[in-house]
Every structure is written in C-alpha cells, then in structure tokens.
C-alpha positions in Angstrom: -6.0 -62.9 -2.4 -9.4 -64.4 -3.0 -12.4 -62.2 -3.7 -16.1 -62.3 -2.6 -19.3 -60.6 -3.5 -22.4 -59.9 -1.5 -25.8 -59.8 -3.1 -28.8 -58.8 -0.9 -32.5 -58.8 -1.8 -33.2 -56.2 0.9 -37.0 -56.3 0.9 -37.1 -60.1 1.0 -34.7 -60.2 3.9 -36.4 -57.5 5.9 -39.9 -59.1 5.4 -38.6 -62.5 6.5 -37.0 -61.9 9.8 -34.0 -59.8 8.9 -35.2 -56.4 10.1 -32.3 -54.4 11.6 -29.6 -56.3 9.7 -26.1 -54.8 10.4 -24.4 -54.5 7.0 -21.0 -53.8 8.6 -21.2 -57.2 10.4 -22.3 -58.8 7.2 -19.1 -57.6 5.6 -17.1 -58.9 8.5 -18.7 -62.3 8.2 -18.2 -62.5 4.4 -14.5 -61.5 4.7 -13.8 -63.8 7.7 -11.1 -65.7 5.8 -9.2 -62.5 4.9 -10.6 -62.4 1.4 -11.3 -59.0 -0.3 -14.7 -57.5 -1.2 -15.2 -57.3 -5.0 -18.9 -56.5 -5.3 -21.2 -55.4 -2.5 -24.7 -55.1 -4.0 -28.0 -54.4 -2.2 -31.1 -54.5 -4.3 -34.0 -52.3 -3.1 -37.5 -52.3 -4.4 -38.5 -48.6 -4.2 -42.1 -47.3 -4.4 -41.8 -43.9 -6.0 -45.5 -43.2 -5.8 -45.5 -43.9 -2.1 -42.4 -41.7 -1.6 -44.3 -38.7 -3.1 -47.1 -39.1 -0.5 -45.2 -40.4 2.5 -42.3 -38.3 3.7 -41.4 -40.7 6.4 -41.0 -43.6 3.9 -38.8 -41.4 1.7 -36.7 -40.3 4.6 -36.2 -43.8 6.0 -35.3 -45.1 2.5 -32.8 -42.3 2.0 -31.1 -42.9 5.4 -31.0 -46.6 4.7 -29.2 -46.0 1.4 -26.8 -43.5 3.0 -25.7 -45.9 5.7 -25.1 -48.7 3.1 -22.9 -46.3 1.0 -20.9 -45.6 4.2 -20.1 -49.3 4.3 -19.2 -49.1 0.5 -22.3 -51.1 -0.7 -23.8 -50.2 -4.0 -27.6 -49.7 -3.8 -29.5 -50.8 -6.9 -33.0 -49.3 -6.7 -35.8 -50.8 -8.8 -39.3 -49.4 -9.0 -42.3 -51.1 -7.5 -44.8 -52.1 -10.2 -48.5 -51.5 -9.5 -50.7 -54.2 -11.0 -54.5 -54.5 -11.0 -56.1 -57.8 -10.3 -58.6 -58.3 -13.2 -61.0 -60.3 -11.0 -61.1 -58.1 -7.9 -59.9 -54.7 -9.2 -57.4 -54.7 -6.3 -54.1 -52.8 -6.8 -51.2 -55.1 -6.1 -47.7 -53.7 -5.5 -44.9 -55.9 -6.7 -41.2 -55.2 -6.5 -39.0 -57.4 -8.7 -35.2 -57.4 -8.2 -34.4 -61.1 -8.9 -33.6 -60.6 -12.6 -31.1 -57.8 -11.8 -29.5 -59.8 -9.1 -29.1 -62.9 -11.3 -27.8 -60.9 -14.3 -25.3 -59.0 -12.2 -24.1 -62.1 -10.4 -23.5 -64.0 -13.6 -21.7 -61.2 -15.3 -19.5 -60.7 -12.3 -18.9 -64.4 -11.5 -15.4 -64.5 -13.2 -14.2 -61.9 -10.7 -15.5 -63.9 -7.6 -14.2 -66.8 -5.7 -17.1 -66.7 -3.3 -20.7 -65.3 -3.4 -22.7 -64.5 -0.3 -26.4 -64.4 -1.0 -29.1 -63.0 1.1 -32.6 -63.9 -0.2 -35.6 -66.2 0.5 -36.5 -66.6 -3.2 -36.5 -70.1 -4.5 -35.9 -68.7 -8.0 -32.2 -68.3 -7.2 -31.6 -72.0 -7.1 -30.7 -72.1 -10.8 -28.4 -69.1 -10.3 -26.6 -70.8 -7.5 -26.1 -73.9 -9.7 -24.7 -71.7 -12.5 -22.3 -69.9 -10.2 -21.0 -73.1 -8.8 -20.5 -74.4 -12.4 -18.3 -71.4 -12.9 -16.1 -72.3 -10.0 -17.7 -69.9 -7.5 -18.5 -71.1 -3.9 -22.0 -69.9 -2.8 -23.0 -69.2 0.7 -26.5 -68.4 1.8 -27.6 -66.4 4.8 -31.3 -66.4 5.7 -33.8 -65.9 8.5 -37.4 -67.1 8.3 -39.3 -68.9 5.5 -36.2 -70.1 3.8 -36.7 -72.3 0.8 -35.5 -75.8 1.4 -34.3 -76.5 -2.1 -32.2 -73.3 -2.1 -30.6 -74.3 1.2 -29.7 -77.7 -0.2 -28.1 -76.2 -3.4 -25.6 -73.9 -1.7 -22.2 -74.8 -0.4 -23.0 -73.3 3.0 -26.2 -72.2 4.7 -26.1 -70.1 7.9 -29.0 -68.7 9.7 -28.5 -65.0 10.1 -30.0 -65.3 13.6 -26.9 -67.1 14.9 -24.2 -64.8 13.5 -23.0 -62.6 16.4 -24.1 -59.0 16.0 -25.8 -59.4 12.6 -29.3 -58.7 14.2 -29.9 -56.7 17.3 -30.3 -58.6 20.6 -31.7 -57.0 23.7 -28.8 -57.4 26.1 -26.5 -55.0 27.9 -23.6 -57.4 27.6 -21.5 -58.4 24.6 -22.5 -61.5 22.7 -21.0 -64.6 24.4 -20.0 -62.9 27.7 -21.6 -64.0 31.0 -25.1 -62.5 31.3 -25.5 -61.9 27.6 -28.3 -63.3 25.3 -27.2 -65.3 22.3 -28.9 -67.4 19.7 -28.2 -70.9 18.7 -29.6 -74.5 18.3 -30.3 -77.4 20.6 -28.2 -80.1 18.8 -28.5 -82.8 21.5 -31.3 -83.6 23.9 -32.2 -86.5 26.2 -35.9 -86.8 26.8 -35.4 -89.4 29.5 -33.0 -87.2 31.5 -34.7 -83.9 30.7 -31.7 -82.0 29.5 -29.6 -81.3 26.4 -27.0 -78.9 25.0 -27.2 -75.7 23.1 -24.6 -74.7 20.5 -23.9 -71.0 19.6 -21.4 -69.2 17.4 -19.1 -67.4 19.8 -17.0 -65.6 17.2 -16.7 -65.0 13.5 -13.8 -66.8 11.8 -13.0 -69.1 8.9 -13.4 -72.3 10.9 -17.2 -72.7 10.7 -16.9 -76.3 9.7 -15.3 -77.2 13.1 -18.6 -77.6 15.0 -17.1 -79.6 17.9 -16.6 -76.9 20.5 -14.0 -79.0 22.3 -11.6 -78.2 19.5 -9.5 -75.0 20.3 -10.0 -73.9 16.7 -13.8 -74.1 16.8 -15.7 -70.8 16.8 -18.6 -72.5 18.6 -19.4 -72.9 22.3 -21.7 -75.5 24.0 -23.8 -75.0 27.1 -26.0 -77.2 29.2 -29.8 -76.7 28.9 -32.4 -78.1 31.3 -35.9 -78.8 30.1 -37.3 -76.4 32.8 -35.5 -73.4 31.1 -37.5 -73.7 27.8 -40.5 -71.4 27.5 -43.7 -73.0 28.9 -45.6 -73.6 25.7 -42.7 -75.0 23.7 -43.0 -78.7 22.8 -39.7 -80.3 23.6 -40.6 -83.4 21.6 -39.1 -81.5 18.6 -35.7 -81.6 20.1 -32.9 -82.1 19.2 -33.1 -79.9 16.0 -30.7 -78.0 13.9 -33.5 -76.1 12.3 -35.0 -74.4 15.4 -33.3 -71.3 16.5 -33.4 -70.3 20.1 -32.4 -67.2 22.1 -31.2 -67.7 25.6 -29.2 -66.2 28.5 -25.7 -67.3 29.3 -25.6 -67.8 33.1 -22.6 -69.0 35.1 -23.0 -71.4 38.0 -20.7 -73.8 39.8 -20.6 -76.1 36.8 -19.8 -73.4 34.2 -22.0 -71.6 31.7 -25.6 -72.8 31.3 -28.5 -71.7 29.1 -31.5 -70.0 30.8 -34.7 -68.4 29.7 -34.7 -70.3 26.4 -37.1 -68.8 23.8 -37.8 -70.0 20.3 -37.2 -67.2 17.7 -37.4 -69.1 14.4 -38.7 -72.4 13.0 -38.9 -73.7 9.4 
C-alpha cells in the first residue's frame, strides 16, 4: 500500500484564505486513492510572549492543537521571533517554520510515495524538486496569493476552495445537492452569446485527472451559467479562466442544474 505525508504551514495557510480549514477533510482528500497516512505534520508559529498576556490567544491555540491531535496530526510548534527594525525601532514579529518543514520532509522522503503540501511560500520550490528527484509525487493545496513558480513545479495543484468541505460554505444543503452553494471555475464562456459553463468538484476520489464531466468516472460536474448571474461589478472579459474561483448556487430548472448568484471568491 502506498503512503502519503501531509505538511502544513498553518499560519501561512490561515493568513492566505485558508481560515477554518477542516483537517479531517484534508486527510480524506490526501488518502482518496486508498493510500495510508505516514506523516501528518502541522507547523505552527507560536507567540509565547503574547500567550502570557492574551488568554484568548492561548486558549484558541490550545483548542486548535487538541483538535489536530484528535485527527492524529503531529503539531510542531516553533516560537515567534521578535526583531527590532534598526531604522524605525519597530518591533517585528516573525515566525519561521520553513526550515523545519523542509528538513522533516527530506528526512522522511524515503517513507513516502506522495507528499501533500499546504503553504504559500515560494521557498519550497527547491524542496519540491528534491522530493521529486527522490521519487516522491508532490501535490500542492493553496488558497490566495499562491506563488506561480511553486504551482508550476508540483505534480498537482488544487485550489483548496474547490475541495468539497475543506472550507466552510454558508449553505443548509450538502455540497453538490440542489440548492447548495459550491465553488468552482468558469472554464468556458462565449462573450457573443452571454453564457458559459462552470465546473465544480462534486466528490473526492482518485480520478481528478478526468475533468470531462461527461465521463461516468469523472468527479466533476458542469453547469450552465448566464452572464446575468455574475455579480454586478465583475468584469466578465476575464472569462473563461481556470485561475478565478467562484462560489455559486446550484439551482434546478426545466433544463437541469444551473449556476446562480455567482460571486468571485479568489483571484491570482
């Protein structure tokens, strides 16, 4: 059985659109092909000075770590360094976890067939290359402000916004059901006709490469989208695009499911 490892730069992810990330869903996505978890590492920059003064910060951090341990993640806490700008005298807080992540990943590479990386730090491009040279497949999950070079280097990049359940979505209905809100991309759009098609990931499985939703093996679904359903201030001249992530309602009419109330949630 193949083995995978998850490496999460928690602060980087949270500060770049990944607030509220469901770590149980992350495990489900990483093991979608039936592979076994070998390493589940979450790297957390922890401000000990702030924790002494802010009980709420300390309590929230403790709860966060406890939840992760329930899902069998190992939490690696690293202290936040306080630096003084010599020109302004301003105190700058800096949490550095990239070195620990890189060292751990390289030392554990021989035990992994696949690495799932969550970060927005372009410094990891060389790590990705080194892991691939060791025969490890590298997948990257990101949200906002993702480095383009890092995306190009990995074997698979998936926006965390489009993974069902990975982030909270305000909807009383299950992702993909009629009436629910989902997130996806507008991969096709006719400016002359004023309509296009949205694609969203309907379920998590190991067939992510089958993007043609007409295939019975594809985990994706496609729905019709009229120009009138995009938010008023959105410039549709940017369509089609696989980089823009939209959130929209799935509404059923006499022609089937269509996208309504389409709102942009992430752009490069």
